[in-house]
C-alpha positions in Angstrom: 3.8 -4.0 7.8 5.6 -0.7 8.1 4.4 2.2 10.1 6.3 5.5 10.3 6.1 9.3 10.6 7.4 11.6 7.8 10.3 13.9 8.5 11.4 17.2 7.1 12.6 17.1 3.5 12.0 18.5 0.0 9.1 18.0 -2.4 9.3 19.5 -5.9 12.2 21.7 -4.8 10.3 23.1 -1.8 11.4 22.5 1.8 8.6 20.9 3.9 8.3 20.3 7.7 8.4 17.0 9.4 5.2 15.6 11.1 6.4 16.5 14.6 7.1 20.1 13.5 3.6 20.6 12.2 1.3 23.1 14.0 -0.9 21.3 16.6 1.2 18.1 16.8 2.7 17.2 20.2 6.5 17.0 20.0 6.4 13.5 21.6 3.5 12.2 19.3 3.8 8.5 18.3 1.0 8.8 15.7 1.9 7.2 12.4 1.6 9.3 9.2 2.5 6.4 6.8 1.6 2.7 6.6 2.5 0.0 4.1 1.0 -3.5 4.4 1.4 -6.7 2.3 -1.5 -9.0 2.6 -2.6 -12.4 1.1 -5.9 -14.2 1.0 -5.7 -17.8 2.2 -7.5 -19.6 -0.7 -6.5 -21.6 -3.7 -7.8 -19.0 -6.1 -5.8 -16.2 -4.6 -2.7 -18.3 -3.4 0.5 -16.4 -4.0 -1.2 -13.1 -5.0 0.1 -10.2 -2.9 -2.1 -7.2 -2.0 0.1 -4.2 -1.4 -1.5 -1.3 0.4 0.2 2.0 1.1 -1.2 5.2 2.6 0.5 8.3 4.0 0.4 12.0 4.4 2.9 14.2 2.6 3.8 11.7 -0.1 5.4 13.2 -3.2 2.5 12.2 -5.5 -1.1 11.1 -5.1 -2.4 8.1 -7.1 -4.5 5.0 -7.0 -3.4 1.9 -9.0 -4.9 -1.5 -9.5 -3.0 -4.2 -11.4 -4.5 -7.5 -12.2 -2.6 -10.4 -13.9 -4.7 -13.5 -14.5 -3.3 -17.1 -14.4 -4.9 -20.4 -15.4 -6.7 -22.1 -12.6 -5.3 -25.5 -11.5 -8.5 -27.2 -12.5 -10.6 -26.6 -15.7 -14.3 -27.3 -14.8 -16.2 -25.8 -17.7 -14.1 -26.3 -20.8 -14.2 -30.1 -21.1 -15.2 -31.5 -24.5 -18.7 -33.0 -24.5 -19.0 -36.7 -25.7 
């Protein structure tokens, strides 16, 4: 997990303030404005599948993305030939 505050910089050629420089924010604030988390589900079906979650204020673009890549399960229960 990563937690942070954004700082002053440039977005699309325009100068932007840092979090602590925003109006109404205390100069000694410890509030996070960005978080990134890598999670996993503890089961055989989801073993080794990372879930990457990121959220923050003042990111350079806004988007939502879901990627799914299927793998063969370790045991085939329903595709056995019938005798």
